[in-house]
N, C-alpha and C positions, 0 to 999 in steps of 0.2 A: 431873141435868143442871145446868150452871152458868147463872146468870142472864144473863151476857154472851152465851152461846150461844143462849139463848132469845130475847134481844133481837135478835140478828143474824138469826135465822130469822123472827121474827114482825114486827119493825119495823126493817128495814135503813134506814140514813140515808146517802144518797149524799154522799161527800166527808168523812165523819166516821167515827171508830172509837170503840167503847165502851171506856172505861178501867176504873178501879177502881170497885167497887160497895161501898156501905156501908149498913148498916141504921141508921136514926136514929129517935130519939124526941123528942117535944116537951120532956119533962122526964126527968131522970135516973132517977126511980123508976118510970117507965112502961115498958111493953113497946114494942119498935120499931114505929112506925106508918108510917114513910116509908122508901122505898128510894132512896138517892141514887146516881146514876150519873154518873161523870165522862166528858164527851164531849171528844174530842181531834180536831184536824184531821188528816185523812189526808194524810200527807206525800207519798204516791205520786201524788196528784192535783194538778193545777195549778188555781189559782183561776179562777173564771169571772165574767164581768161580769154584774151583776144586770140590766142593761138589754138587752144583746144575747145573753146566754147563751153567748158564745164564750169560749174560753180566753184568758187574758191579764189585765192590769190594767184596772181601770175607768178610762175617760177623765175 
């Protein structure tokens, strides 16, 4: 299974989509310790106001 598929099933984020996944390490000589996931805005969803929670720009 792919990591993006696992993230979508286990931890879906409304309004965002998971992008590229990279395994990173603190130093070049170490094994990867971190999974870096790029989050992108879902272009199909319209933005919502943080105060009212309704679609549209914030006042």
